[in-house]
C-alpha positions as CSV (number, residue, x, y, z in Angstrom):
1,M,-63.1,5.8,-85.9
2,T,-60.3,2.6,-84.5
3,E,-61.6,0.4,-81.5
4,P,-59.0,-0.7,-78.7
5,R,-58.0,-3.5,-79.4
6,H,-58.2,-6.2,-76.7
7,A,-56.0,-8.5,-76.7
8,A,-56.6,-12.5,-77.4
9,P,-56.7,-15.2,-74.7
10,D,-53.6,-17.2,-75.5
11,E,-51.8,-14.6,-75.9
12,E,-48.7,-13.8,-73.3
13,Q,-49.2,-10.5,-71.3
14,P,-45.8,-8.9,-69.7
15,Q,-44.2,-9.3,-66.2
16,V,-44.7,-6.8,-63.6
17,V,-41.5,-7.3,-61.6
18,V,-41.5,-5.6,-58.4
19,N,-38.7,-4.6,-57.0
20,D,-39.1,-4.3,-52.9
21,R,-36.5,-1.5,-51.4
22,R,-37.5,-0.8,-48.0
23,R,-34.4,-1.0,-46.1
24,I,-36.5,-2.8,-43.2
25,D,-37.4,-6.5,-44.1
26,P,-40.5,-6.3,-43.3
27,E,-41.3,-9.5,-41.7
28,T,-38.9,-9.4,-39.7
29,G,-37.9,-6.6,-38.9
30,E,-34.3,-6.4,-40.0
31,V,-31.6,-3.9,-42.0
32,R,-31.6,-4.7,-45.2
33,A,-28.1,-5.5,-46.8
34,P,-28.4,-3.7,-50.4
35,A,-28.3,-5.9,-53.0
36,H,-24.7,-4.9,-54.5
37,V,-22.8,-4.9,-51.1
38,A,-24.6,-8.3,-50.3
39,A,-23.8,-9.5,-54.3
40,E,-20.4,-8.3,-53.7
41,D,-20.3,-10.4,-50.2
42,S,-21.5,-14.1,-51.4
43,A,-19.3,-13.6,-55.2
44,A,-16.2,-13.0,-53.4
45,P,-15.5,-14.0,-49.7
46,E,-12.2,-15.8,-49.8
47,A,-10.8,-12.1,-51.8
48,D,-11.6,-10.3,-48.5
49,E,-10.1,-12.5,-45.4
50,P,-6.4,-11.2,-46.2
51,V,-7.5,-7.3,-45.2
52,V,-9.4,-9.3,-42.2
53,A,-6.4,-10.3,-41.3
54,E,-4.5,-7.4,-41.5
55,I,-6.8,-5.5,-39.9
56,V,-7.6,-8.3,-37.4
57,D,-3.1,-7.8,-36.7
58,E,-3.1,-4.1,-37.0
59,V,-6.2,-3.6,-34.1
60,A,-3.3,-6.9,-31.9
61,A,-0.3,-4.4,-32.8
62,E,-2.6,-1.8,-31.7
63,L,-4.0,-3.6,-27.9
64,K,0.0,-4.9,-27.2
65,T,1.1,-0.9,-27.4
66,Q,-1.3,-0.3,-24.8
67,L,-0.7,-2.6,-22.8
68,D,3.4,-1.7,-22.9
69,E,1.9,1.5,-22.2
70,R,-0.4,0.2,-19.5
71,T,2.1,-1.7,-18.0
72,A,5.2,1.0,-17.5
73,D,2.3,3.1,-16.2
74,L,2.1,0.7,-13.4
75,Q,5.7,-0.5,-12.6
76,R,6.6,3.4,-12.4
77,L,3.8,4.6,-10.5
78,T,4.5,1.2,-7.9
79,A,7.8,2.8,-7.8
80,E,7.0,6.4,-7.1
81,Y,5.2,4.2,-4.4
82,A,7.5,2.0,-2.9
83,N,9.6,5.5,-3.0
84,Y,7.3,7.6,-0.9
85,R,6.6,4.8,1.5
86,K,10.7,4.7,2.1
87,R,10.7,8.4,2.4
88,V,7.9,9.3,4.4
89,E,10.1,6.0,6.8
90,R,12.9,7.7,7.2
91,D,11.6,11.2,7.6
92,R,8.9,9.2,10.7
93,E,12.5,7.6,12.0
94,S,13.8,11.3,12.0
95,V,11.3,13.4,13.4
96,I,10.6,10.5,16.6
97,N,15.5,10.1,16.4
98,N,15.3,14.4,17.4
99,A,12.8,14.4,19.8
100,K,14.4,11.8,21.6
101,A,17.4,13.8,21.2
102,S,16.6,16.7,21.9
103,V,15.0,15.1,26.1
104,A,18.8,13.3,26.0
105,A,19.7,16.5,25.5
106,E,18.4,18.3,28.0
107,L,19.4,15.9,30.8
108,L,23.3,16.2,30.0
109,S,23.4,18.0,33.0
110,V,22.1,15.2,34.5
111,L,24.6,12.8,33.8
112,D,28.0,15.0,34.6
113,D,26.5,15.9,37.9
114,I,26.4,12.2,38.6
115,E,29.9,11.7,36.8
116,R,31.4,14.1,39.4
117,A,29.3,12.2,42.0
118,A,30.7,9.0,41.3
119,A,34.2,11.0,40.7
120,H,34.3,12.2,44.1
121,G,32.7,9.1,45.6
122,D,29.3,10.6,46.6
123,L,27.7,7.8,43.8
124,T,25.9,5.6,46.4
125,G,22.6,3.9,47.8
126,A,19.7,4.2,46.8
127,F,21.3,7.2,44.7
128,K,23.3,5.3,43.1
129,A,20.5,2.8,42.0
130,V,18.4,5.6,40.6
131,A,21.0,7.1,37.9
132,D,22.7,3.7,37.4
133,K,18.8,3.0,35.9
134,L,18.8,6.0,34.1
135,V,22.0,5.8,32.3
136,S,20.9,2.8,31.3
137,T,17.7,3.8,30.3
138,L,19.4,7.3,28.2
139,A,21.7,4.4,26.4
140,K,19.1,2.3,25.0
141,T,17.2,5.5,23.5
142,G,20.2,5.9,22.0
143,L,22.8,8.0,23.4
144,E,25.9,7.6,23.7
145,P,29.0,8.7,26.0
146,F,32.8,9.6,24.1
147,A,35.8,10.8,25.0
148,H,38.2,9.1,27.0
149,E,42.2,9.9,27.6
150,G,45.1,9.0,24.9
151,E,42.5,9.4,22.1
152,A,43.4,11.5,19.2
153,F,42.1,14.4,18.6
154,D,39.3,15.3,16.5
155,P,38.3,19.0,16.1
156,S,34.8,17.6,14.6
157,V,33.6,16.2,18.0
158,H,36.3,17.6,20.4
159,E,36.6,21.1,21.4
160,A,40.0,21.9,22.8
161,V,40.1,24.3,25.8
162,Q,43.8,24.1,27.2
163,H,47.2,23.0,25.0
164,S,49.9,21.5,26.0
165,T,53.3,20.2,24.4
166,S,55.0,17.0,25.0
167,P,57.6,14.8,23.2
168,D,55.8,11.2,24.0
169,V,53.0,11.5,21.7
170,D,52.7,11.5,18.3
171,G,50.5,13.7,17.0
172,P,47.5,16.0,18.7
173,T,45.7,14.1,21.5
174,V,43.8,14.4,23.9
175,T,45.3,13.7,27.2
176,A,42.4,15.2,29.9
177,V,38.7,15.2,29.3
178,L,36.8,18.3,30.8
179,R,33.7,17.4,29.7
180,R,32.1,13.8,28.3
181,G,30.8,14.0,24.9
182,Y,27.6,12.5,23.1
183,T,25.9,11.0,21.1
184,F,22.7,9.7,19.1
185,G,23.1,7.4,16.9
186,D,25.5,9.2,14.4
187,K,24.0,12.9,15.3
188,L,26.1,15.0,17.9
189,V,24.3,15.5,20.6
190,R,27.4,17.6,22.4
191,P,31.2,18.4,21.9
192,A,33.5,17.2,24.4
193,L,36.1,19.6,26.1
194,V,38.8,18.5,26.4
195,A,42.7,19.2,26.7
196,V,44.9,18.6,24.1
197,T,48.6,18.1,24.0
198,D,51.1,18.2,20.6
199,H,54.0,16.7,20.1
200,E,57.1,18.3,20.0
201,P,60.3,17.0,20.1
202,A,62.2,16.5,22.1
203,P,65.5,18.5,22.7
204,A,69.4,17.1,21.1
205,A,71.5,16.1,24.0
206,P,74.8,17.9,24.5
207,P,77.0,17.1,22.8
208,A,79.8,13.8,24.4
209,E,83.0,16.3,26.0
210,E,86.6,15.7,24.8
211,N,89.3,14.7,27.3
């Protein structure tokens, strides 16, 4: 029977190596990097600099693209809002002007009576003062009369109710205003009733008699 061998006191004992594979450092509580990653990072830091620079450039380019897109969106929204405000303002002014023109149109018959009274010499005293104030107020709101004798006939604003010819005019001419027309801004409130005279060549002179 063989007896167990005991190592001599001077005989070198084999060393036991313990590898700590724990991912969490028990002392600091931080996550440990794998050994091969740490070795690679420490071995060639200079080799990663071009890669890092390239990544930085790509990120910067992407951020610039996004910034340009957001800037363009903001500019487009600003322009759309400005156009919206202008459109709302135009619509508001149009509504106001139409309302004023409608009220003024209801008073045109009163203005006709005032004009006829003035033509007959009946516009005097307190009646004249009130009439002048009414005409002035309507003029301030934008109501303007038109149509005068001697002006060219315009079918877009004149309504011919009488017609004649004469060699004294060069073309269709207003020779009498039967009812004055009115405009409100660029809006025609009422056409004018007029008498129109067209050009008629003068008759040829008879030939002189020979003696």
